[in-house]
C-alpha positions in Angstrom: 37.9 83.8 -84.2 41.5 82.6 -83.7 42.7 84.4 -86.7 41.3 87.7 -85.4 43.1 87.4 -82.1 46.4 86.9 -84.0 45.9 90.2 -85.9 44.8 91.9 -82.7 47.9 90.9 -80.9 50.1 91.9 -83.8 48.5 95.4 -84.1 48.7 95.9 -80.3 52.4 94.9 -80.3 53.2 97.1 -83.2 51.4 100.0 -81.5 53.2 99.6 -78.3 56.6 99.3 -80.1 55.8 102.5 -82.0 54.7 104.4 -78.9 57.9 103.4 -77.0 60.0 104.8 -79.8 57.9 107.8 -80.7 57.0 109.2 -77.3 60.5 110.3 -76.2 60.9 112.2 -79.5 57.6 114.0 -79.1 57.8 114.7 -75.3 61.5 115.7 -75.0 62.1 118.9 -77.0 65.2 120.3 -75.3 68.7 118.8 -75.3 69.3 116.6 -72.3 72.0 118.2 -70.1 71.6 116.1 -66.9 74.8 114.1 -66.4 73.1 111.3 -64.7 70.5 110.8 -67.4 73.2 111.1 -70.1 75.3 108.5 -68.4 72.3 106.2 -67.9 71.4 106.5 -71.6 75.0 105.9 -72.6 75.2 102.5 -70.9 71.8 101.2 -72.0 73.1 99.5 -75.2 75.8 97.7 -73.3 73.5 96.5 -70.6 70.9 95.2 -73.0 73.5 93.4 -75.1 74.9 91.8 -72.0 71.5 90.7 -70.8 70.8 89.1 -74.2 74.2 87.5 -74.8 75.4 86.0 -71.5 72.5 83.7 -70.9 72.5 82.5 -74.5 76.3 81.9 -74.2 75.9 79.9 -71.1 73.2 77.6 -72.4 74.5 77.3 -76.0 76.5 74.1 -75.6 74.2 72.1 -73.4 77.0 71.7 -70.8 77.6 74.5 -68.3 81.3 73.8 -67.8 82.2 74.0 -71.5 80.0 77.1 -71.9 81.8 78.8 -69.1 85.2 77.9 -70.6 84.1 79.4 -74.0 82.7 82.5 -72.3 86.0 82.9 -70.3 88.1 82.6 -73.5 85.9 85.1 -75.2 86.1 87.6 -72.3 89.9 87.3 -72.2 90.3 87.9 -75.9 87.9 90.8 -75.8 89.8 92.3 -72.9 92.9 92.3 -75.0 90.8 94.1 -77.8 91.0 91.3 -80.4 88.7 91.4 -83.4 85.2 90.0 -83.3 86.2 87.1 -85.5 89.1 86.2 -83.3 86.9 86.3 -80.2 84.3 84.1 -81.8 86.8 81.6 -83.1 88.6 81.6 -79.8 85.4 80.9 -77.9 84.5 78.0 -80.2 88.0 76.6 -79.9 87.8 76.9 -76.1 84.4 75.0 -76.1 85.8 72.3 -78.4 88.9 71.9 -76.3 86.9 71.7 -73.0 84.6 69.1 -74.6 87.6 67.1 -75.8 89.2 67.2 -72.3 85.9 66.3 -70.6 85.3 63.4 -73.0 88.8 62.1 -72.3 88.6 62.5 -68.5 85.0 61.4 -67.7 85.4 57.8 -69.0 88.4 57.4 -66.7 86.4 58.4 -63.6 
């Protein structure tokens, strides 16, 4: 019985995913000219990427302070339009530096 529920959930999930992708193609025949809808659709990838990335970045290190430092370094480097590799390495270096500073300061307190 348990094996059947797995396959049922898998088929339902696949069907819903297919419908979400297929329905707009079938229902919308004309070109979209509404500026509001075009603007909304333009920013969806950025919003989804932010919603998936920021929480993961804040909980990746296990310490909120070092995670915020790494995220801040990444944002500053991205603001200056550095490459993706530079941003990633800079964020890692920021986290490592923050952890080193914290490990030096916390025993003193």
